[in-house]
C-alpha positions in Angstrom: 38.7 40.2 6.9 38.4 37.9 9.9 37.8 39.4 13.3 39.1 37.5 16.3 38.1 38.7 19.8 39.8 37.2 22.8 38.4 37.3 26.3 38.8 35.6 29.6 42.1 36.9 30.8 42.7 38.3 34.2 44.6 38.0 37.5 44.8 34.6 39.2 46.9 33.1 41.9 49.5 30.4 41.1 47.7 27.0 40.8 44.5 28.6 39.6 42.7 28.3 36.3 41.4 30.5 33.6 39.6 29.9 30.3 40.4 32.1 27.4 37.9 32.4 24.5 38.5 33.5 20.9 35.4 34.4 19.0 35.7 34.5 15.3 33.6 36.6 13.0 33.0 33.7 10.6 32.6 30.0 10.6 35.4 27.9 11.9 35.0 25.7 8.8 36.8 28.5 6.8 39.5 28.7 9.5 41.2 25.3 9.3 43.9 26.1 11.7 43.7 28.1 14.9 46.3 28.7 17.6 47.0 30.5 20.8 50.3 32.3 21.2 51.6 34.3 24.1 54.1 37.1 24.6 55.7 38.0 27.9 57.4 41.3 28.5 60.8 41.4 26.9 60.3 38.0 25.2 59.4 36.8 21.8 55.9 35.6 21.0 55.7 31.9 21.3 53.2 29.2 20.3 51.1 27.7 23.1 48.6 25.4 21.4 46.9 24.8 18.1 43.9 23.0 16.8 43.1 21.8 13.3 39.9 21.5 11.3 39.6 17.8 12.4 40.1 18.6 16.0 43.7 17.5 16.1 45.7 19.4 18.7 49.3 20.3 19.5 50.9 21.9 22.5 54.1 23.5 23.5 56.0 21.3 26.0 55.7 23.9 28.7 51.9 23.6 28.8 51.4 19.9 28.1 49.2 18.4 30.8 48.0 21.8 32.0 46.4 23.6 29.1 43.7 22.3 26.7 42.6 23.8 23.5 39.2 23.0 22.1 36.6 24.6 19.8 32.9 25.0 19.5 32.0 25.2 15.8 28.4 26.2 16.6 29.7 29.3 18.4 32.7 30.0 16.1 34.8 30.0 19.2 38.1 28.4 20.2 39.0 28.0 23.9 42.1 27.6 25.9 41.5 26.0 29.3 44.5 26.8 31.5 44.9 24.9 34.7 47.7 24.8 37.3 48.8 28.2 36.3 52.3 29.4 37.1 53.8 32.9 37.4 55.8 32.2 34.3 52.5 31.8 32.4 52.1 35.6 32.8 51.8 37.1 29.3 49.5 38.6 26.7 47.7 35.7 25.0 46.8 36.1 21.3 44.5 34.1 19.1 45.7 33.3 15.6 43.7 32.0 12.6 44.5 30.7 9.2 41.7 31.5 6.7 41.5 29.2 3.7 40.2 29.9 0.2 40.8 32.6 -2.4 41.0 35.4 0.2 42.8 33.4 2.7 45.4 34.7 5.1 46.6 34.9 8.7 44.7 36.9 11.3 45.5 37.9 14.9 43.3 39.0 17.7 44.1 41.9 19.9 45.3 39.9 22.9 44.2 39.3 26.4 46.4 39.8 29.5 46.9 36.8 31.8 48.7 37.6 35.1 49.6 34.8 37.6 50.7 35.9 41.0 52.9 33.8 43.2 
């Protein structure tokens, strides 16, 4: 069972920045894919950004140029740097991980609230 713990959410004004962290309970080498999703009230959960084992990244169009996903293997942590935040970025942000191997599976964190005021 993989534990994912998000942190770094909060209230920020439009144009501001936040950095979210997702700390995994095991080495990122056993988690070849990690992603950030978000869910706003009344909306479906949507993919924000992802990072692979080789460091390759992908982003939703609505965050390209503003958000950056990166990871620190030594800390078993994935980050989402969010700049130029907009009110429409307000949502609960969730960390997602794919675990490889015999007992592989998909795991979710508990989420962290991001609120952007106008």
